[in-house]
C-alpha positions in Angstrom: 68.9 104.0 96.5 68.1 101.5 98.9 70.7 99.9 100.9 71.3 96.0 101.4 71.4 95.2 105.1 74.8 93.9 106.3 73.1 90.8 107.9 71.8 89.6 104.5 74.9 89.8 102.9 76.3 87.6 105.9 73.8 85.1 105.5 74.2 85.0 101.8 77.8 84.3 102.2 76.8 81.4 104.6 74.7 79.9 102.2 76.8 80.0 99.0 79.7 77.6 98.4 82.6 79.9 96.9 84.0 76.3 95.4 80.8 76.3 93.0 81.0 79.9 92.4 84.6 80.0 91.3 84.4 76.7 90.0 82.0 77.7 87.3 85.0 79.7 85.8 88.2 78.1 86.9 88.9 74.4 86.6 89.8 73.5 90.2 91.5 70.6 91.7 91.4 69.2 95.5 94.6 69.8 97.2 94.6 68.9 100.9 92.0 70.9 102.4 91.6 73.3 99.5 91.1 73.5 96.1 93.6 74.9 93.6 93.5 76.0 90.1 95.1 78.3 87.6 94.7 82.0 88.3 92.1 83.8 86.3 93.4 87.2 87.4 97.2 86.6 85.8 98.8 84.5 83.4 100.5 81.5 84.9 101.7 77.9 84.1 101.7 76.2 87.7 98.4 76.9 90.0 98.9 79.4 92.7 95.2 80.2 93.2 93.7 78.6 96.0 89.9 78.2 97.3 89.3 77.5 100.7 85.7 75.8 101.4 86.2 76.3 105.2 87.2 80.2 105.1 84.9 80.6 102.1 87.8 82.8 100.7 89.9 82.7 97.6 93.5 83.9 97.5 96.2 83.7 94.9 99.7 83.7 96.0 101.2 84.9 92.7 99.5 88.3 92.1 97.6 88.7 95.4 94.2 88.5 94.3 91.8 87.6 97.1 88.3 87.9 98.7 84.8 86.2 98.9 82.5 85.0 96.4 80.9 88.6 96.1 84.4 90.0 95.3 85.0 86.9 92.8 82.2 87.9 90.7 83.0 91.6 90.9 86.6 90.9 89.8 86.0 88.3 87.5 82.9 89.3 85.8 83.1 93.0 86.0 79.7 93.5 87.9 79.3 95.9 90.7 78.7 95.3 94.3 75.0 95.0 94.3 74.7 93.3 91.1 77.2 90.6 92.4 75.2 90.2 95.6 71.9 89.8 93.4 73.6 87.3 91.2 74.7 85.2 94.1 71.1 85.5 95.9 69.5 84.3 92.7 71.3 81.3 92.5 70.3 80.0 95.9 66.9 81.5 95.5 67.1 84.5 97.9 65.4 87.9 97.2 67.7 91.0 98.1 65.9 92.8 100.6 66.5 96.7 101.0 66.1 98.6 104.2 64.6 101.4 102.1 62.6 100.1 99.0 60.2 103.0 97.3 57.7 102.6 94.9 60.0 104.3 92.3 62.6 101.6 93.1 60.2 98.9 92.1 59.1 100.8 89.0 62.6 101.3 88.0 63.6 97.7 88.4 60.0 96.7 86.5 61.0 99.2 83.6 64.7 97.7 83.2 63.5 94.2 83.1 61.0 94.9 80.4 63.7 97.0 78.3 66.1 94.0 78.9 64.0 91.7 77.4 63.1 94.1 74.5 66.7 94.8 73.6 67.5 91.1 73.5 64.8 90.3 71.3 65.8 92.9 68.9 69.5 91.8 69.0 68.2 88.4 68.1 66.2 89.5 65.0 68.9 92.0 63.8 71.2 88.8 63.9 68.7 86.8 61.7 68.7 89.8 59.2 72.3 89.6 58.8 72.1 85.9 57.8 69.7 86.5 54.9 71.1 89.7 53.7 74.1 89.1 51.0 75.1 92.6 50.7 75.7 92.8 54.5 77.5 89.7 54.8 79.8 90.7 51.9 80.4 94.1 53.5 81.8 92.1 56.8 83.8 89.9 54.5 85.4 92.8 52.8 86.4 94.2 56.0 88.3 91.0 56.9 85.6 89.5 59.4 84.8 86.0 59.8 81.6 84.2 60.7 83.2 83.2 64.1 83.9 86.9 65.0 80.4 87.8 63.8 79.1 85.1 66.0 81.3 86.1 68.8 80.1 89.9 68.9 76.8 89.0 67.7 76.8 91.4 65.0 73.6 91.6 62.9 71.9 94.0 60.5 69.0 96.5 60.4 66.9 96.3 57.2 66.6 99.4 55.0 62.8 99.9 56.1 60.8 102.0 58.4 59.2 99.6 60.5 61.4 96.6 60.6 60.8 96.1 64.2 57.3 95.6 63.8 57.8 92.1 62.6 58.6 90.9 66.0 56.9 93.5 68.2 53.7 94.4 66.6 52.3 97.4 65.0 53.8 100.8 66.2 50.5 102.5 66.4 49.9 100.4 69.5 51.2 103.1 72.1 52.0 100.3 74.7 54.5 98.7 72.3 55.8 101.9 71.1 56.3 103.4 74.7 58.9 100.6 75.3 60.7 100.9 72.2 61.0 104.5 72.4 62.3 104.0 75.9 65.0 101.5 74.8 66.1 104.2 72.0 65.0 101.6 69.0 62.2 103.8 67.7 62.0 107.6 66.7 58.9 109.5 67.1 58.0 112.5 65.1 55.9 115.5 66.3 52.2 115.0 65.8 50.6 117.4 63.3 47.0 118.4 63.8 44.6 115.8 62.7 47.1 113.2 61.3 48.9 110.2 63.0 52.2 110.4 65.1 55.0 109.3 62.9 57.1 106.4 64.5 60.0 104.8 62.7 63.0 102.7 63.1 66.1 104.5 64.6 68.5 102.0 62.8 68.0 101.3 59.0 70.4 99.8 56.5 73.3 99.6 59.2 75.2 96.8 60.4 74.3 96.3 64.0 76.8 95.8 67.0 75.0 95.2 70.0 76.4 96.8 73.4 76.6 94.3 76.4 76.8 94.9 80.1 79.1 92.9 82.1 76.4 90.2 82.6 76.1 90.1 78.6 72.9 91.6 78.4 72.1 93.9 75.5 71.6 97.2 76.6 72.0 99.4 73.7 73.3 99.5 69.9 75.7 100.9 67.6 75.1 101.0 63.9 77.4 101.4 61.0 76.3 102.7 57.6 77.1 100.2 54.8 77.7 102.9 52.1 78.4 106.7 52.0 76.4 108.6 54.1 76.2 110.3 57.7 76.4 109.8 60.5 78.6 106.9 59.8 78.2 105.7 63.4 74.9 105.8 65.2 74.4 105.0 68.6 71.6 104.3 71.1 70.7 107.3 72.9 70.8 107.5 76.7 68.3 105.1 78.1 67.5 103.8 81.6 69.7 100.7 80.8 72.5 102.5 78.7 74.7 105.4 79.5 77.8 105.9 77.2 79.8 107.4 80.3 79.4 104.1 82.3 79.6 101.7 79.1 82.7 100.0 77.2 82.0 98.2 74.0 83.5 95.0 74.0 84.4 94.4 77.6 82.0 91.4 77.8 83.6 89.9 75.2 87.2 90.7 76.0 87.3 89.7 79.8 89.2 86.4 79.3 91.5 87.7 76.7 92.4 90.8 79.1 93.4 88.3 81.6 95.6 86.3 79.2 97.2 89.2 77.7 97.2 91.4 80.9 96.5 94.3 79.5 93.6 96.2 78.0 93.6 98.2 74.4 91.3 101.2 74.4 90.0 102.1 71.0 87.7 104.8 69.8 85.2 103.0 67.8 83.6 99.4 68.0 84.7 98.4 64.4 88.3 99.0 65.6 87.5 96.4 68.6 86.0 93.8 66.1 88.7 94.2 63.5 91.4 93.9 66.2 89.6 90.6 67.5 89.9 89.2 64.1 93.4 90.3 63.6 94.7 88.6 66.8 93.9 91.2 69.5 90.9 90.2 71.3 91.6 92.4 74.4 90.3 95.5 72.8 87.4 97.7 74.1 86.2 100.9 72.9 84.3 104.0 74.5 81.0 104.9 72.5 81.7 108.3 70.9 82.2 110.0 74.1 85.1 111.1 76.1 86.9 108.4 78.5 85.3 109.0 81.9 86.3 108.1 85.2 83.7 105.2 85.4 85.5 103.9 82.0 88.8 103.9 84.2 87.4 102.2 87.1 86.0 99.6 85.1 89.1 99.0 83.0 91.3 98.8 86.2 88.9 96.3 88.0 89.8 94.1 84.8 93.7 94.5 84.6 96.5 96.5 86.1 97.8 97.8 82.7 95.6 99.9 80.3 96.8 101.3 76.9 94.5 103.8 75.2 95.0 103.8 71.3 94.1 107.4 69.8 94.6 108.9 66.5 97.7 111.1 66.1 95.4 114.4 64.9 94.5 117.3 67.2 91.1 115.5 67.9 93.1 112.2 69.3 95.4 114.6 71.3 92.2 116.3 73.0 90.6 113.0 73.6 93.9 111.7 75.2 94.1 114.6 77.4 90.5 113.8 78.8 91.6 110.3 79.3 94.6 111.6 81.2 92.2 113.7 83.4 90.0 110.8 84.0 93.0 108.5 84.9 95.1 110.5 87.3 92.7 110.6 90.2 92.4 106.7 90.0 96.1 106.1 89.6 98.2 103.8 92.4 101.7 102.6 92.1 100.8 99.2 91.0 98.8 100.1 88.0 100.1 101.1 84.5 98.5 103.3 82.0 99.9 104.3 78.6 99.1 106.2 75.5 99.5 105.0 72.2 99.3 107.7 69.2 99.3 106.2 65.7 100.1 108.2 62.3 97.2 110.2 61.3 96.7 108.0 58.4 96.1 104.9 60.3 93.4 103.5 62.8 94.5 100.2 64.7 92.9 98.2 62.0 94.5 99.7 59.0 97.9 99.7 61.0 98.0 96.1 61.6 96.9 95.4 58.1 99.5 97.4 56.7 102.7 96.5 59.1 101.4 93.3 60.6 100.7 92.4 64.2 104.3 92.0 65.7 104.7 95.8 64.6 101.6 96.4 66.3 102.7 94.8 69.4 106.0 96.6 69.4 104.3 100.0 69.0 102.0 99.1 72.3 104.9 98.1 74.5 106.6 101.3 73.4 103.5 103.6 73.9 104.0 106.4 76.1 103.6 106.4 79.7 101.3 108.3 81.7 104.1 110.5 83.3 105.4 111.4 80.0 102.1 112.1 78.6 101.7 114.3 81.5 104.8 116.1 80.9 103.8 116.5 77.3 100.4 118.1 78.2 101.5 120.3 80.8 104.6 121.8 78.7 103.0 122.1 75.5 103.1 125.6 73.8 105.2 126.6 76.9 108.9 127.8 76.5 111.0 126.3 79.4 113.8 128.5 78.6 111.8 131.6 80.1 110.2 132.3 83.5 106.9 132.9 82.1 107.0 129.5 80.1 108.0 127.6 83.4 105.3 129.5 85.2 102.6 128.4 82.8 103.8 125.0 83.0 103.4 124.9 86.8 100.1 126.5 86.2 98.9 123.6 83.9 100.5 120.8 86.3 98.8 122.2 89.3 95.1 120.8 88.8 96.2 117.4 87.5 98.9 117.1 90.6 96.1 118.2 92.9 93.7 115.5 91.2 96.2 112.5 92.0 96.0 110.5 95.1 99.3 110.8 97.6 101.2 108.2 96.0 104.7 107.5 95.1 104.3 108.3 91.3 102.8 111.7 92.2 105.9 112.3 94.2 108.2 111.4 91.3 106.3 113.4 88.7 106.6 116.2 91.0 110.2 116.0 91.5 111.1 115.5 87.8 108.7 118.5 87.0 110.9 120.5 89.4 113.7 119.6 87.6 112.5 120.4 84.1 111.3 123.9 85.2 114.6 124.9 87.0 112.9 124.8 90.8 112.9 122.9 93.8 110.2 120.3 94.8 109.6 122.3 97.8 108.7 125.3 95.9 106.7 123.4 93.6 104.5 121.5 96.2 104.1 125.1 98.0 102.8 126.3 94.9 100.3 123.3 94.1 99.4 122.9 97.9 100.7 119.4 98.3 102.9 117.5 100.8 105.8 115.3 99.5 107.5 112.5 101.1 111.2 113.3 102.0 113.8 111.6 99.6 114.5 108.1 100.8 117.9 108.0 102.6 120.1 105.0 101.2 121.3 102.9 103.9 124.1 100.5 102.9 124.9 98.5 106.1 122.6 96.8 108.5 122.8 98.4 111.9 121.4 96.7 115.2 117.9 98.0 116.4 119.8 99.6 119.6 122.0 101.6 117.4 119.2 102.7 115.2 117.0 103.7 118.2 119.9 105.4 119.9 120.4 107.3 116.6 117.2 109.0 117.6 114.8 107.1 115.3 113.0 105.2 117.8 110.1 107.4 117.7 109.5 106.3 114.1 108.3 103.0 115.0 104.5 103.2 114.5 104.7 105.5 111.7 106.7 103.0 109.7 105.3 99.9 110.7 103.2 99.4 107.6 106.5 99.7 105.4 108.3 97.1 107.5 105.9 94.3 107.4 106.7 92.2 104.6 105.5 89.0 103.0 107.8 85.9 103.3 106.5 83.9 100.4 106.4 80.3 101.9 108.6 80.9 104.9 107.0 80.4 108.1 108.6 83.2 110.3 107.0 86.1 112.1 105.2 88.4 109.7 107.3 91.1 110.9 110.8 89.3 109.9 112.4 90.1 106.7 111.7 88.1 103.4 112.4 87.5 99.8 109.8 87.2 97.0 107.0 89.1 98.6 103.6 88.9 96.9 102.0 91.5 94.5 100.3 94.6 96.3 102.6 93.9 99.7 105.5 96.4 100.4 108.8 94.9 100.9 111.4 96.5 103.3 113.9 95.3 105.2 112.7 94.8 108.7 114.4 94.6 112.0 114.4 91.3 114.0 111.9 90.6 117.0 113.1 91.6 120.2 111.8 88.5 121.8 112.0 84.8 120.9 108.4 84.1 121.9 105.8 82.9 119.1 102.7 83.3 121.0 102.1 86.9 119.5 102.0 85.2 116.1 100.1 82.5 117.0 97.4 84.6 118.4 97.4 87.0 115.6 97.0 83.7 113.3 93.9 82.4 115.3 92.3 85.8 115.5 92.3 86.9 111.8 90.8 83.4 111.0 88.0 83.6 113.8 87.3 87.3 114.4 84.4 86.4 116.8 87.1 84.8 119.3 88.8 88.2 119.4 85.8 89.7 119.9 84.8 87.8 122.8 88.2 88.3 124.8 88.0 90.2 128.2 90.0 93.4 129.0 92.7 90.9 131.1 93.2 88.6 128.0 93.5 91.7 125.7 96.1 93.2 127.8 97.9 90.1 127.8 97.8 89.9 124.1 98.8 93.2 123.6 101.9 92.7 126.0 102.9 89.8 124.0 102.9 91.6 120.9 104.8 94.3 122.4 107.7 92.1 123.6 107.8 90.8 119.9 108.0 94.4 118.4 106.3 97.6 118.2 104.9 96.6 114.6 103.2 93.5 116.2 102.0 95.4 118.8 100.3 97.8 116.3 98.8 95.0 114.3 97.3 93.2 117.6 96.0 96.5 118.4 94.5 97.3 115.3 93.1 93.5 114.9 91.3 93.4 118.2 89.5 96.6 117.3 88.6 95.2 114.2 87.2 92.1 115.6 84.7 94.4 117.6 83.1 95.6 114.4 82.1 92.1 113.3 78.5 91.4 113.3 77.3 88.0 114.0 74.2 86.5 112.4 71.1 86.2 115.0 70.4 82.7 115.8 67.0 81.2 115.5 64.8 81.2 118.4 66.8 81.5 121.7 70.2 80.0 120.2 73.3 82.5 120.3 74.3 84.4 117.6 76.7 82.7 114.9 79.7 83.7 113.0 78.6 81.8 109.7 80.7 80.2 107.2 81.1 83.6 105.4 82.8 85.3 108.4 86.2 84.9 107.3 85.8 86.1 103.9 83.5 89.4 105.1 86.3 90.1 108.0 89.1 90.2 105.2 87.1 92.4 103.2 86.9 94.7 106.5 90.7 94.1 106.7 91.5 95.5 103.4 90.0 98.9 104.2 92.5 99.3 107.2 95.5 101.4 107.0 97.4 98.4 107.9 96.1 96.1 104.7 99.3 95.1 103.5 100.3 93.6 106.8 97.0 91.8 107.2 97.7 90.2 103.4 101.1 89.0 104.8 99.5 87.5 107.9 96.5 86.1 105.6 99.0 84.4 103.3 100.3 82.5 106.3 96.7 81.0 107.3 95.4 80.1 103.9 96.5 76.9 103.8 95.6 76.0 107.4 92.8 73.5 108.1 92.2 75.0 111.8 88.8 74.5 112.7 86.9 76.4 115.6 87.1 73.9 118.4 91.0 73.8 117.8 91.2 77.4 117.2 89.6 78.1 120.7 92.1 75.6 122.3 95.1 77.1 120.9 94.1 80.6 121.9 93.1 79.4 125.3 96.6 77.6 125.6 98.2 80.5 124.6 96.8 82.9 127.2 97.8 80.0 129.6 101.3 80.3 128.9 101.2 84.1 128.9 99.8 84.0 132.5 102.6 81.3 133.4 105.3 83.5 132.2 103.9 86.7 133.9 103.8 84.8 137.2 107.3 83.7 136.8 108.5 87.3 135.8 106.7 88.7 138.9 108.2 86.0 141.2 111.5 86.5 139.9 111.0 90.3 140.6 110.2 89.7 144.1 113.0 87.2 144.6 115.5 89.8 143.8 113.8 92.1 146.3 114.0 89.4 149.1 118.0 88.7 148.1 118.3 92.6 148.5 116.6 92.6 152.0 114.5 95.4 150.6 111.1 93.1 150.2 108.1 94.0 152.6 105.8 91.5 154.1 103.4 92.0 151.4 105.7 90.9 149.1 106.7 88.0 150.9 103.3 87.0 151.0 102.8 87.5 147.6 105.7 85.4 146.7 104.1 82.5 148.6 100.8 82.8 147.0 102.7 82.8 143.4 104.4 79.7 144.5 101.3 78.1 145.2 99.9 79.2 141.7 102.8 77.8 139.9 102.8 74.4 141.8 99.2 74.0 140.6 99.7 75.3 136.9 
């Protein structure tokens, strides 16, 4: 795969205006230096979603969503990284370069464009055929579907003929026409017998057609449902250069806004379930396409929402499908995600359940759906007698690959501890069997101890290790980022934090400037870096760790080459790119807190450079006074050398002129 140069991405973010990009999907109003609106990523009544034109960055103070124009398109439209870049580039008339673009890359792109046009034309034709076929329309009405739902999902009808698509694409005897239709999975070609013409005929005949669309809304495949009795009842497009069942969810394009509004996605087994549920008031449903849930499916779902509910039939096939979904979900779990499993009675699918018991009853069973941990315990213990050593050992054996597949998150620790209790063993024994490392149980501390007392208690060596957990969000409070807080934002760990050790604000002042203008941090010489680190260290070990990492992150910033002999520049998108870089740091939660403090700032480059320079002058002055005090103590104790006295006079002159 050809790579997109980082320099192009920086230039692209410098050219686009994030206010225009976000404004196409969110109603924004001017609010001081920034723009505000209702967050598209969670339900809210008061706007907490801020877009900064100077920083080219969006941030929600309610749910913590943030990023550049690229990440907005990825999160809002469900696009991949490359697709989001290509969309942005097209909007400003740029071609996306590739560092290694082979002839095969070009050929694949041309093939995909041709197939996309063919699939779109076929979808339009099927839709027209539905309007003129009373039998197909009556079938949909009989399933309770209105014209509005049929239009939203672009439903169509494939006539009961062998060469229906010839009406729009021309005769199938034309090899060029047939080649593209075969590649798109619209035609089937029989084996050619000697002396006879090859047989080519429509794959979909006498079926209700469900266009399968990608996150951009482009038709990439079809599902067909037979009207009367017959097999197969459902027929999907085969795997094509555009369509892969393991990477596609039916209805995701149509359900995106409803998923954000409802704050969860319901995953069904078929596209008829999705359309019927939308008709019945559940437009946030999607479906896998006749295949097991894959890791790519889960990634797509979690990109849209933090809560996923899988709905399966209660029979053995539904249980097996649910277990495969569990296996796909566990490696991608995080502690801010929620995944549940809903098992309906064997005689019902979601459509029939809602019609039989009503929407409120269905909402109730969704809320009561089995948590991922409960389903985990059900899967690993099923068929194993927990009252015998053999049964408990079999449970451990079943749990081991699932636990090993999980990232080292709090949920894994909790599952392991619960499993140890259920199987009459200890967490240490179970972790040894599975080859895992478990965090020690938290120690409850009910009374506040001063920092000095805690360090005298032998915990002083844990400062750096705990720095990430001890940096919490203060909401609208303007204290230092390492101070205690209430109401911290989503995705930021909240802990009680020890008060700062020094009253100075210079450390945070420098942190605030550098996180907004990383190229200023990149340009600092060794002397100023030492001063910055010293100021942060005087504040706290946590501040020191943050300053040290921030300066190292600044060194990785790439500037846009200047035209001609002009110097390199940071570009309007520098802030957004830097925040994306910081989000991959081990200290990402700390940076999120600091970023919250500066999102409302209208500080410009000239003022930022002056603020930073002023901070360093204050630090230098403080250090001069400190050194002078130390020498004065030596003089008063009659232990100062002639060199000390000369230095004292030199410092006095410096302080006089400063």
